[in-house]
VEXMI-644298 format. One record per residue (C-alpha): residue number from 1; residue in one letter; x, y, z. Coordinates in nm, 2 decimals, decimal comma, always signed. Example, Ala and Ser with C-alpha at 12.3 -4.5 7.8 and 13.67 -1.06 7.14 Angstrom:
! VEXMI-644298
(1 "A" (+1,23 -0,45 +0,78)),
(2 "S" (+1,37 -0,11 +0,71)),
***
This chain:
! VEXMI-644298
(1 "M" (-5,43 +4,38 +18,86)),
(2 "K" (-5,31 +4,43 +18,50)),
(3 "P" (-5,42 +4,10 +18,27)),
(4 "I" (-5,03 +4,00 +18,20)),
(5 "Q" (-4,96 +4,00 +18,58)),
(6 "R" (-5,26 +3,81 +18,65)),
(7 "L" (-5,17 +3,57 +18,39)),
(8 "L" (-4,86 +3,54 +18,53)),
(9 "S" (-4,91 +3,52 +18,88)),
(10 "C" (-5,20 +3,25 +18,81)),
(11 "A" (-4,95 +3,04 +18,66)),
(12 "L" (-4,73 +3,10 +18,91)),
(13 "V" (-4,99 +2,95 +19,18)),
(14 "A" (-5,12 +2,68 +18,97)),
(15 "G" (-4,75 +2,57 +18,98)),
(16 "L" (-4,76 +2,56 +19,35)),
(17 "A" (-5,09 +2,45 +19,43)),
(18 "G" (-5,15 +2,17 +19,15)),
(19 "P" (-4,94 +1,97 +18,88)),
(20 "A" (-4,63 +2,14 +18,78)),
(21 "L" (-4,69 +2,37 +18,49)),
(22 "G" (-4,39 +2,19 +18,31)),
(23 "Q" (-4,13 +2,37 +18,09)),
(24 "V" (-4,19 +2,08 +17,87)),
(25 "D" (-4,51 +1,91 +17,72)),
(26 "Y" (-4,54 +1,54 +17,82)),
(27 "D" (-4,76 +1,51 +17,54)),
(28 "G" (-4,51 +1,47 +17,31)),
(29 "T" (-4,40 +1,84 +17,16)),
(30 "W" (-4,28 +2,13 +17,39)),
(31 "P" (-4,00 +2,22 +17,42)),
(32 "W" (-3,87 +1,90 +17,22)),
(33 "S" (-3,97 +1,97 +16,91)),
(34 "Q" (-3,77 +2,32 +16,86)),
(35 "T" (-3,51 +2,28 +16,62)),
(36 "A" (-3,19 +2,51 +16,54)),
(37 "P" (-3,21 +2,66 +16,16)),
(38 "S" (-2,84 +2,70 +16,17)),
(39 "G" (-2,53 +2,66 +16,35)),
(40 "P" (-2,35 +2,38 +16,53)),
(41 "D" (-2,72 +2,25 +16,67)),
(42 "S" (-2,88 +2,27 +16,30)),
(43 "G" (-2,85 +1,87 +16,26)),
(44 "V" (-2,99 +1,77 +16,61)),
(45 "P" (-3,40 +1,76 +16,53)),
(46 "G" (-3,48 +1,85 +16,86)),
(47 "W" (-3,44 +2,10 +17,19)),
(48 "W" (-3,30 +1,84 +17,46)),
(49 "Y" (-3,06 +1,83 +17,73)),
(50 "N" (-2,68 +1,83 +17,70)),
(51 "L" (-2,50 +1,56 +17,89)),
(52 "G" (-2,18 +1,77 +17,92)),
(53 "I" (-1,89 +1,65 +17,71)),
(54 "T" (-2,04 +1,31 +17,65)),
(55 "G" (-2,20 +1,44 +17,31)),
(56 "V" (-2,56 +1,27 +17,40)),
(57 "R" (-2,89 +1,48 +17,43)),
(58 "V" (-3,18 +1,32 +17,60)),
(59 "E" (-3,53 +1,37 +17,67)),
(60 "L" (-3,72 +1,32 +17,98)),
(61 "I" (-4,00 +1,10 +17,95)),
(62 "P" (-4,29 +1,10 +18,19)),
(63 "S" (-4,34 +0,71 +18,21)),
(64 "A" (-4,02 +0,65 +18,35)),
(65 "P" (-3,91 +0,95 +18,56)),
(66 "K" (-3,59 +0,80 +18,69)),
(67 "H" (-3,45 +0,71 +18,35)),
(68 "L" (-3,32 +0,95 +18,04)),
(69 "L" (-3,43 +0,87 +17,67)),
(70 "V" (-3,12 +0,92 +17,41)),
(71 "R" (-3,22 +1,15 +17,11)),
(72 "Y" (-2,89 +1,23 +16,96)),
(73 "V" (-2,53 +1,16 +16,98)),
(74 "F" (-2,28 +1,38 +16,84)),
(75 "A" (-2,04 +1,23 +16,56)),
(76 "G" (-1,67 +1,20 +16,68)),
(77 "S" (-1,79 +1,29 +17,05)),
(78 "P" (-1,70 +1,04 +17,34)),
(79 "A" (-2,02 +0,85 +17,32)),
(80 "D" (-2,05 +0,85 +16,93)),
(81 "G" (-2,03 +0,43 +16,88)),
(82 "I" (-2,14 +0,36 +17,24)),
(83 "L" (-2,44 +0,51 +17,30)),
(84 "Q" (-2,72 +0,53 +17,03)),
(85 "V" (-3,05 +0,69 +16,95)),
(86 "G" (-3,33 +0,47 +17,14)),
(87 "D" (-3,13 +0,42 +17,44)),
(88 "V" (-3,24 +0,45 +17,78)),
(89 "L" (-2,99 +0,53 +18,07)),
(90 "T" (-3,11 +0,41 +18,37)),
(91 "G" (-2,76 +0,49 +18,59)),
(92 "A" (-2,43 +0,66 +18,59)),
(93 "G" (-2,09 +0,62 +18,78)),
(94 "G" (-2,20 +0,27 +18,87)),
(95 "L" (-2,50 +0,36 +19,07)),
(96 "P" (-2,86 +0,36 +18,92)),
(97 "F" (-3,04 +0,69 +18,90)),
(98 "V" (-3,27 +0,70 +19,23)),
(99 "E" (-3,46 +1,02 +19,22)),
(100 "D" (-3,74 +1,09 +18,98)),
(101 "H" (-3,71 +1,42 +18,75)),
(102 "Q" (-3,86 +1,73 +18,88)),
(103 "D" (-3,84 +1,93 +18,59)),
(104 "G" (-4,08 +2,22 +18,51)),
(105 "Y" (-4,17 +2,54 +18,62)),
(106 "G" (-4,24 +2,68 +18,99)),
(107 "P" (-4,10 +2,66 +19,31)),
(108 "E" (-4,16 +2,29 +19,40)),
(109 "V" (-4,00 +2,18 +19,08)),
(110 "F" (-3,69 +2,38 +19,03)),
(111 "G" (-3,40 +2,23 +19,05)),
(112 "A" (-3,22 +1,94 +18,91)),
(113 "Q" (-3,32 +1,69 +19,09)),
(114 "G" (-3,33 +1,29 +18,92)),
(115 "P" (-3,11 +1,18 +18,68)),
(116 "I" (-3,02 +1,53 +18,55)),
(117 "G" (-2,84 +1,62 +18,87)),
(118 "E" (-2,72 +1,30 +18,92)),
(119 "I" (-2,56 +1,20 +18,61)),
(120 "A" (-2,41 +1,58 +18,63)),
(121 "V" (-2,20 +1,44 +18,99)),
(122 "A" (-2,11 +1,09 +18,82)),
(123 "L" (-1,95 +1,31 +18,47)),
(124 "E" (-1,79 +1,53 +18,69)),
(125 "A" (-1,62 +1,28 +18,92)),
(126 "A" (-1,52 +1,07 +18,61)),
(127 "Q" (-1,31 +1,35 +18,47)),
(128 "T" (-1,12 +1,34 +18,76)),
(129 "Q" (-0,79 +1,17 +18,77)),
(130 "A" (-0,95 +0,95 +19,04)),
(131 "G" (-1,24 +0,88 +18,80)),
(132 "G" (-0,98 +0,83 +18,52)),
(133 "G" (-1,16 +0,99 +18,23)),
(134 "S" (-1,41 +0,70 +18,22)),
(135 "L" (-1,79 +0,74 +18,28)),
(136 "E" (-1,98 +0,46 +18,33)),
(137 "V" (-2,32 +0,40 +18,23)),
(138 "S" (-2,59 +0,18 +18,25)),
(139 "F" (-2,87 +0,20 +17,98)),
(140 "D" (-3,15 -0,06 +17,82)),
(141 "R" (-3,13 -0,12 +17,48)),
(142 "S" (-3,45 -0,26 +17,30)),
(143 "G" (-3,54 -0,40 +17,67)),
(144 "N" (-3,19 -0,53 +17,74)),
(145 "P" (-2,98 -0,40 +18,05)),
(146 "N" (-2,63 -0,29 +17,94)),
(147 "N" (-2,32 -0,11 +18,10)),
(148 "T" (-2,05 +0,07 +17,91)),
(149 "V" (-1,80 +0,33 +17,95)),
(150 "V" (-1,78 +0,66 +17,78)),
(151 "P" (-1,41 +0,81 +17,76)),
(152 "V" (-1,48 +1,12 +17,89)),
(153 "G" (-1,11 +1,20 +17,94)),
(154 "T" (-0,94 +1,41 +18,22)),
(155 "A" (-0,85 +1,71 +18,06)),
(156 "Y" (-1,11 +1,94 +18,21)),
(157 "G" (-1,10 +1,79 +18,59)),
(158 "S" (-1,40 +1,91 +18,83)),
(159 "F" (-1,52 +2,22 +18,95)),
(160 "T" (-1,34 +2,31 +19,29)),
(161 "P" (-1,56 +2,35 +19,58)),
(162 "T" (-1,54 +2,73 +19,56)),
(163 "Y" (-1,54 +2,75 +19,19)),
(164 "P" (-1,51 +2,97 +18,96)),
(165 "F" (-1,28 +3,12 +19,23)),
(166 "N" (-0,91 +2,92 +19,26)),
(167 "C" (-1,07 +2,65 +19,02)),
(168 "P" (-0,84 +2,57 +18,72)),
(169 "K" (-1,15 +2,41 +18,53)),
(170 "S" (-1,34 +2,73 +18,54)),
(171 "A" (-1,04 +2,92 +18,41)),
(172 "Q" (-0,99 +2,67 +18,14)),
(173 "I" (-1,34 +2,69 +18,04)),
(174 "R" (-1,32 +3,07 +18,05)),
(175 "A" (-1,04 +3,07 +17,84)),
(176 "E" (-1,18 +2,82 +17,56)),
(177 "L" (-1,52 +3,03 +17,55)),
(178 "L" (-1,37 +3,37 +17,53)),
(179 "D" (-1,19 +3,21 +17,18)),
(180 "Y" (-1,50 +3,07 +17,09)),
(181 "L" (-1,68 +3,41 +17,12)),
(182 "V" (-1,43 +3,56 +16,88)),
(183 "A" (-1,44 +3,30 +16,62)),
(184 "V" (-1,84 +3,33 +16,60)),
(185 "Q" (-1,85 +3,73 +16,62)),
(186 "G" (-2,00 +3,85 +16,28)),
(187 "P" (-1,84 +4,10 +16,07)),
(188 "D" (-2,03 +4,36 +16,21)),
(189 "G" (-1,90 +4,33 +16,56)),
(190 "S" (-2,19 +4,19 +16,65)),
(191 "W" (-2,33 +3,85 +16,82)),
(192 "G" (-2,71 +3,88 +16,72)),
(193 "V" (-2,96 +4,00 +16,99)),
(194 "A" (-2,91 +4,21 +17,32)),
(195 "P" (-2,81 +3,93 +17,55)),
(196 "Q" (-2,53 +3,83 +17,35)),
(197 "N" (-2,43 +4,17 +17,29)),
(198 "T" (-2,43 +4,27 +17,62)),
(199 "F" (-2,23 +3,95 +17,79)),
(200 "A" (-2,00 +3,85 +17,50)),
(201 "P" (-1,80 +4,17 +17,53)),
(202 "L" (-1,79 +4,23 +17,87)),
(203 "A" (-1,66 +3,84 +17,91)),
(204 "L" (-1,38 +3,96 +17,63)),
(205 "L" (-1,30 +4,29 +17,82)),
(206 "S" (-1,22 +4,05 +18,12)),
(207 "S" (-0,93 +3,95 +17,93)),
(208 "D" (-0,59 +4,08 +17,86)),
(209 "E" (-0,55 +3,88 +17,52)),
(210 "P" (-0,51 +4,10 +17,23)),
(211 "T" (-0,79 +3,92 +17,01)),
(212 "H" (-1,02 +3,92 +17,31)),
(213 "R" (-0,95 +4,30 +17,34)),
(214 "A" (-1,01 +4,38 +16,97)),
(215 "A" (-1,33 +4,16 +16,95)),
(216 "A" (-1,48 +4,34 +17,26)),
(217 "Y" (-1,38 +4,68 +17,07)),
(218 "A" (-1,55 +4,58 +16,75)),
(219 "N" (-1,86 +4,53 +16,93)),
(220 "V" (-1,81 +4,85 +17,09)),
(221 "Q" (-1,78 +5,04 +16,73)),
(222 "Y" (-2,08 +4,81 +16,65)),
(223 "H" (-2,30 +4,97 +16,96)),
(224 "A" (-2,18 +5,33 +16,86)),
(225 "Q" (-2,26 +5,31 +16,49)),
(226 "T" (-2,63 +5,17 +16,58)),
(227 "T" (-2,76 +5,37 +16,83)),
(228 "R" (-2,89 +5,73 +16,79)),
(229 "G" (-2,97 +6,00 +17,06)),
(230 "D" (-3,34 +6,00 +16,92)),
(231 "F" (-3,59 +5,76 +16,76)),
(232 "S" (-3,51 +5,86 +16,39)),
(233 "E" (-3,42 +5,46 +16,37)),
(234 "L" (-3,66 +5,20 +16,53)),
(235 "H" (-3,63 +4,85 +16,48)),
(236 "G" (-3,85 +4,68 +16,75)),
(237 "L" (-3,72 +4,59 +17,08)),
(238 "D" (-3,50 +4,90 +17,09)),
(239 "N" (-3,49 +4,95 +17,48)),
(240 "W" (-3,30 +4,59 +17,50)),
(241 "R" (-3,03 +4,73 +17,26)),
(242 "Y" (-3,00 +5,05 +17,40)),
(243 "M" (-2,97 +4,89 +17,75)),
(244 "A" (-2,71 +4,67 +17,60)),
(245 "A" (-2,50 +4,93 +17,46)),
(246 "G" (-2,50 +5,16 +17,76)),
(247 "I" (-2,38 +4,91 +17,96)),
(248 "V" (-2,10 +4,76 +17,70)),
(249 "L" (-1,99 +5,16 +17,61)),
(250 "A" (-1,99 +5,24 +17,99)),
(251 "E" (-1,77 +4,95 +18,09)),
(252 "Y" (-1,51 +4,98 +17,79)),
(253 "Y" (-1,47 +5,35 +17,90)),
(254 "L" (-1,42 +5,32 +18,25)),
(255 "Q" (-1,17 +5,03 +18,19)),
(256 "T" (-0,98 +5,22 +17,93)),
(257 "G" (-1,04 +5,58 +17,94)),
(258 "D" (-1,12 +5,62 +17,61)),
(259 "A" (-1,31 +5,95 +17,57)),
(260 "D" (-1,43 +5,92 +17,19)),
(261 "V" (-1,68 +5,67 +17,38)),
(262 "L" (-1,82 +5,97 +17,55)),
(263 "P" (-2,06 +6,14 +17,28)),
(264 "E" (-2,16 +5,78 +17,20)),
(265 "L" (-2,26 +5,72 +17,56)),
(266 "Q" (-2,45 +6,08 +17,56)),
(267 "E" (-2,64 +5,92 +17,25)),
(268 "V" (-2,76 +5,64 +17,45)),
(269 "H" (-2,82 +5,83 +17,76)),
(270 "D" (-3,05 +6,08 +17,54)),
(271 "F" (-3,22 +5,78 +17,40)),
(272 "L" (-3,33 +5,62 +17,69)),
(273 "A" (-3,40 +5,93 +17,85)),
(274 "R" (-3,67 +6,04 +17,58)),
(275 "G" (-3,83 +5,68 +17,58)),
(276 "Q" (-3,81 +5,63 +18,00)),
(277 "Y" (-4,18 +5,64 +18,06)),
(278 "G" (-4,28 +5,93 +18,28)),
(279 "D" (-4,62 +6,08 +18,14)),
(280 "T" (-4,94 +5,96 +17,99)),
(281 "S" (-4,88 +6,15 +17,66)),
(282 "Q" (-4,60 +5,89 +17,59)),
(283 "V" (-4,87 +5,60 +17,56)),
(284 "S" (-4,94 +5,47 +17,27)),
(285 "P" (-5,31 +5,49 +17,12)),
(286 "R" (-5,29 +5,12 +17,01)),
(287 "V" (-5,29 +5,02 +17,39)),
(288 "Q" (-5,68 +5,09 +17,41)),
(289 "V" (-5,72 +4,83 +17,10)),
(290 "T" (-5,44 +4,57 +17,14)),
(291 "H" (-5,38 +4,57 +17,52)),
(292 "P" (-5,69 +4,75 +17,69)),
(293 "G" (-5,67 +4,63 +18,03)),
(294 "S" (-5,29 +4,76 +18,08)),
(295 "F" (-5,39 +5,13 +17,97)),
(296 "P" (-5,26 +5,30 +18,27)),
(297 "T" (-5,54 +5,51 +18,45)),
(298 "T" (-5,33 +5,73 +18,69)),
(299 "P" (-4,99 +5,92 +18,62)),
(300 "E" (-4,81 +5,69 +18,87)),
(301 "E" (-4,91 +5,37 +18,73)),
(302 "Q" (-4,57 +5,22 +18,57)),
(303 "H" (-4,40 +5,56 +18,62)),
(304 "G" (-4,03 +5,54 +18,57)),
(305 "G" (-4,00 +5,22 +18,39)),
(306 "W" (-3,92 +5,10 +18,05)),
(307 "G" (-4,08 +4,84 +17,83)),
(308 "H" (-3,96 +4,66 +17,51)),
(309 "N" (-3,95 +5,02 +17,30)),
(310 "P" (-3,99 +5,41 +17,41)),
(311 "G" (-4,28 +5,52 +17,60)),
(312 "F" (-4,60 +5,29 +17,65)),
(313 "E" (-4,68 +5,03 +17,42)),
(314 "G" (-4,84 +4,68 +17,46)),
(315 "Y" (-4,84 +4,60 +17,84)),
(316 "G" (-4,60 +4,88 +17,94)),
(317 "P" (-4,28 +4,91 +18,12)),
(318 "I" (-4,16 +4,60 +18,27)),
(319 "S" (-3,89 +4,50 +18,55)),
(320 "M" (-3,63 +4,34 +18,37)),
(321 "T" (-3,57 +4,66 +18,09)),
(322 "T" (-3,63 +4,91 +18,39)),
(323 "G" (-3,37 +4,72 +18,62)),
(324 "Q" (-3,09 +4,76 +18,33)),
(325 "G" (-3,23 +5,13 +18,29)),
(326 "A" (-3,14 +5,20 +18,67)),
(327 "L" (-2,82 +4,99 +18,61)),
(328 "V" (-2,75 +5,19 +18,26)),
(329 "Y" (-2,76 +5,55 +18,47)),
(330 "S" (-2,55 +5,46 +18,77)),
(331 "L" (-2,27 +5,32 +18,53)),
(332 "M" (-2,30 +5,65 +18,32)),
(333 "D" (-2,25 +5,85 +18,61)),
(334 "R" (-1,94 +5,72 +18,69)),
(335 "C" (-1,84 +5,78 +18,32)),
(336 "G" (-1,93 +6,15 +18,40)),
(337 "L" (-2,25 +6,21 +18,23)),
(338 "T" (-2,50 +6,42 +18,40)),
(339 "I" (-2,80 +6,19 +18,51)),
(340 "R" (-3,08 +6,34 +18,66)),
(341 "R" (-3,15 +6,22 +18,99)),
(342 "S" (-3,54 +6,21 +18,94)),
(343 "R" (-3,54 +6,00 +18,63)),
(344 "H" (-3,27 +5,78 +18,78)),
(345 "D" (-3,52 +5,73 +19,14)),
(346 "A" (-3,82 +5,72 +18,90)),
(347 "A" (-3,69 +5,38 +18,81)),
(348 "Y" (-3,58 +5,27 +19,11)),
(349 "D" (-3,93 +5,35 +19,26)),
(350 "F" (-4,07 +5,11 +18,99)),
(351 "L" (-3,86 +4,86 +19,07)),
(352 "K" (-3,94 +4,90 +19,49)),
(353 "R" (-4,30 +4,90 +19,38)),
(354 "G" (-4,27 +4,57 +19,19)),
(355 "T" (-4,09 +4,41 +19,47)),
(356 "G" (-4,22 +4,19 +19,76)),
(357 "T" (-4,12 +4,22 +20,12)),
(358 "N" (-3,92 +3,86 +20,04)),
(359 "G" (-3,68 +4,05 +19,81)),
(360 "Y" (-3,86 +3,90 +19,48)),
(361 "L" (-3,93 +4,15 +19,19)),
(362 "W" (-4,23 +4,08 +19,04)),
(363 "Y" (-4,26 +4,12 +18,63)),
(364 "E" (-4,40 +4,50 +18,65)),
(365 "D" (-4,42 +4,74 +18,96)),
(366 "E" (-4,70 +4,55 +19,13)),
(367 "V" (-4,65 +4,29 +19,39)),
(368 "F" (-4,90 +3,97 +19,40)),
(369 "D" (-4,77 +3,79 +19,69)),
(370 "N" (-4,50 +3,93 +19,96)),
(371 "D" (-4,42 +3,53 +20,00)),
(372 "L" (-4,40 +3,35 +19,64)),
(373 "W" (-4,07 +3,38 +19,41)),
(374 "A" (-3,99 +3,21 +19,09)),
(375 "D" (-3,73 +3,30 +18,82)),
(376 "V" (-3,45 +3,58 +18,94)),
(377 "G" (-3,31 +3,74 +18,66)),
(378 "R" (-3,51 +4,06 +18,67)),
(379 "T" (-3,43 +4,06 +19,08)),
(380 "G" (-3,07 +4,02 +19,00)),
(381 "A" (-3,09 +4,31 +18,79)),
(382 "S" (-3,21 +4,53 +19,00)),
(383 "A" (-3,00 +4,40 +19,25)),
(384 "L" (-2,70 +4,50 +19,07)),
(385 "A" (-2,86 +4,88 +18,98)),
(386 "N" (-2,90 +4,90 +19,36)),
(387 "Y" (-2,56 +4,80 +19,48)),
(388 "L" (-2,39 +5,05 +19,22)),
(389 "A" (-2,66 +5,32 +19,29)),
(390 "P" (-2,38 +5,65 +19,27)),
(391 "Y" (-2,65 +5,80 +19,60)),
(392 "P" (-2,50 +5,80 +19,96)),
(393 "E" (-2,85 +5,72 +20,10)),
(394 "S" (-2,87 +5,34 +20,26)),
(395 "G" (-3,19 +5,25 +20,11)),
(396 "Y" (-3,02 +5,13 +19,78)),
(397 "L" (-2,78 +4,88 +19,92)),
(398 "A" (-3,06 +4,76 +20,18)),
(399 "E" (-3,28 +4,69 +19,90)),
(400 "A" (-3,01 +4,53 +19,69)),
(401 "Q" (-2,92 +4,30 +19,99)),
(402 "T" (-3,27 +4,18 +20,01)),
(403 "H" (-3,28 +4,06 +19,66)),
(404 "T" (-2,96 +3,90 +19,67)),
(405 "L" (-3,06 +3,71 +20,00)),
(406 "L" (-3,38 +3,62 +19,83)),
(407 "M" (-3,16 +3,46 +19,56)),
(408 "G" (-2,95 +3,29 +19,75)),
(409 "T" (-3,20 +3,13 +20,00)),
(410 "H" (-3,44 +3,04 +19,63)),
(411 "S" (-3,14 +2,97 +19,42)),
(412 "E" (-3,29 +2,67 +19,20)),
(413 "S" (-3,45 +2,87 +18,94)),
(414 "F" (-3,11 +3,03 +18,84)),
(415 "P" (-3,14 +2,92 +18,48)),
(416 "D" (-3,52 +2,95 +18,41)),
(417 "T" (-3,56 +3,35 +18,37)),
(418 "H" (-3,86 +3,47 +18,17)),
(419 "G" (-3,79 +3,58 +17,85)),
(420 "S" (-3,40 +3,49 +17,82)),
(421 "P" (-3,23 +3,25 +18,10)),
(422 "T" (-2,93 +3,27 +18,05)),
(423 "M" (-2,95 +3,66 +18,03)),
(424 "G" (-3,09 +3,64 +18,37)),
(425 "M" (-2,83 +3,43 +18,48)),
(426 "G" (-2,58 +3,73 +18,39)),
(427 "Y" (-2,73 +3,96 +18,61)),
(428 "A" (-2,83 +3,74 +18,91)),
(429 "A" (-2,45 +3,64 +18,89)),
(430 "A" (-2,34 +3,98 +18,87)),
(431 "A" (-2,53 +4,13 +19,18)),
(432 "L" (-2,42 +3,83 +19,38)),
(433 "A" (-2,04 +3,92 +19,34)),
(434 "F" (-2,13 +4,19 +19,58)),
(435 "D" (-2,24 +3,92 +19,81)),
(436 "L" (-2,02 +3,63 +19,82)),
(437 "P" (-2,18 +3,41 +20,06)),
(438 "N" (-2,52 +3,38 +19,83)),
(439 "L" (-2,30 +3,37 +19,55)),
(440 "R" (-2,16 +3,06 +19,67)),
(441 "R" (-2,53 +2,91 +19,78)),
(442 "M" (-2,62 +3,01 +19,40)),
(443 "L" (-2,33 +2,87 +19,26)),
(444 "D" (-2,39 +2,52 +19,43)),
(445 "A" (-2,68 +2,46 +19,37)),
(446 "N" (-2,65 +2,51 +19,01)),
(447 "R" (-2,30 +2,34 +18,98)),
(448 "Y" (-2,48 +2,06 +18,75)),
(449 "W" (-2,58 +2,34 +18,49)),
(450 "F" (-2,22 +2,40 +18,43)),
(451 "A" (-2,11 +2,06 +18,41)),
(452 "L" (-2,37 +1,96 +18,19)),
(453 "A" (-2,43 +2,24 +17,98)),
(454 "Q" (-2,04 +2,25 +17,83)),
(455 "C" (-2,04 +2,03 +17,47)),
(456 "P" (-1,77 +1,84 +17,34)),
(457 "D" (-1,64 +2,13 +17,15)),
(458 "G" (-1,58 +2,33 +17,44)),
(459 "S" (-1,86 +2,61 +17,39)),
(460 "Y" (-2,20 +2,60 +17,62)),
(461 "Y" (-2,54 +2,51 +17,49)),
(462 "Y" (-2,87 +2,66 +17,60)),
(463 "Q" (-3,09 +2,38 +17,81)),
(464 "P" (-3,44 +2,32 +17,78)),
(465 "N" (-3,63 +2,58 +18,01)),
(466 "R" (-3,96 +2,74 +18,07)),
(467 "D" (-3,90 +2,93 +17,75)),
(468 "N" (-3,78 +2,92 +17,40)),
(469 "A" (-3,64 +3,24 +17,38)),
(470 "G" (-3,23 +3,21 +17,23)),
(471 "Y" (-3,30 +2,88 +17,13)),
(472 "G" (-3,21 +2,88 +16,75)),
(473 "A" (-2,91 +2,94 +16,56)),
(474 "D" (-2,78 +3,09 +16,85)),
(475 "S" (-2,83 +2,82 +17,08)),
(476 "R" (-2,43 +2,81 +17,17)),
(477 "I" (-2,33 +3,16 +17,17)),
(478 "T" (-2,57 +3,31 +17,48)),
(479 "A" (-2,48 +3,02 +17,70)),
(480 "S" (-2,12 +3,01 +17,62)),
(481 "A" (-2,10 +3,44 +17,65)),
(482 "V" (-2,25 +3,43 +17,99)),
(483 "T" (-2,08 +3,13 +18,14)),
(484 "A" (-1,72 +3,33 +18,00)),
(485 "F" (-1,88 +3,62 +18,20)),
(486 "I" (-1,98 +3,43 +18,51)),
(487 "F" (-1,62 +3,27 +18,54)),
(488 "S" (-1,46 +3,64 +18,48)),
(489 "I" (-1,65 +3,74 +18,80)),
(490 "P" (-1,31 +3,63 +19,02)),
(491 "L" (-1,09 +3,86 +18,83)),
(492 "Q" (-1,34 +4,18 +18,94)),
(493 "N" (-1,23 +4,38 +18,63)),
(494 "L" (-1,55 +4,52 +18,55)),
(495 "V" (-1,79 +4,76 +18,77)),
(496 "V" (-2,05 +4,52 +18,75)),
(497 "T" (-1,86 +4,24 +18,85)),
(498 "G" (-1,73 +4,43 +19,16)),
(499 "R" (-1,41 +4,62 +19,05)),
(500 "P" (-1,36 +4,91 +19,32)),
***
């Protein structure tokens, strides 16, 4: 077993066998000490849970697992002047919090049991007409118990049981998020890094509004101008950039038929095909120094996959990029590009080698245990690639269905994908668009996230999780883009969300 695979596997087992490997550091620093250097959260002195449109950010405290410690209140938000830093929330909606929080990383602690889940329910109820727009909150201030009301209004209401399908709240949020994405787009057409430059343009392509279409097209141009068919311009994490470019350019072409994009898409194909690992001659000599335990010993080891960059560097190809690569090839095939079947199946074989019999896709092309599972983002990327495989054999569909059953059965880890949790959410939800019963299970289990990640200005916030990738100046962009994308699934106007 490769060292990094062993490390991740041991971490997962530890989460099963003993105290939870917390995604937070109860000794006081992680992740609460993370800050955003710029953007709408730059004034917030820590990375804390957002409590929806109340404007309150809270920390989980180990000494009071049924309580939430108020750490920040946004000026001008509904809770401004009502709650203050240092208040300890003890209940909501007229009821005390009854369960301990279960924050952490591992199957037994995924999900939102405890005050986080309970306040999400109370917040949604308060936003209905029956709730009158008033959120009752119980709290202790300086040791004294208090009760108050936070005026959250009824403008949004609550999600319907079938959200985002037939759901006015989902539609309203999606429209606001698309406008937000237009407002924060860079002058070069980019939103930052690969997750934003995948899901922001896809979400905008789901709209018929001219301003949204223009923003999506600007991003198409950005991808066209920043990609090449060779390795003449490498900047680091290049495979992630090219995966994003391939998906966006292909979806744009399939939706518009704009033939001008085909030469650009061919360049992306050529880059990814050159960089797909298929021979030990592609292994960087530095691997023997930097990651000696990861140096491949056979031609088959990690064959067909992609890592962070072309060829084999560091610990080599990984499942998340390889799932995206298989997806890009499938979309390119639909655009009429010639995809070498042997390369495409090599990517699928990589994913197959890393998938347990339960349908869970591990970090690389090696299964540690056929019963364990954890974050599901890479499983979603593989499922989506398999659903869209352009070949008639039934094995691809069967593999996709095994993946989506796993995600529906173990939906608690939806917001906790390694590397970029919200990116994993996007791929998982897109794959589940092809398996609606399991999509329903996933969305029901994570309704709290969509209720609490919404901020008073309508944008969505990157909630604390096992990683810090994506928290900073872009603390709102990725979460907003992915939520808008997920809420566009009912429209089915993208290939990756089930367009016929």
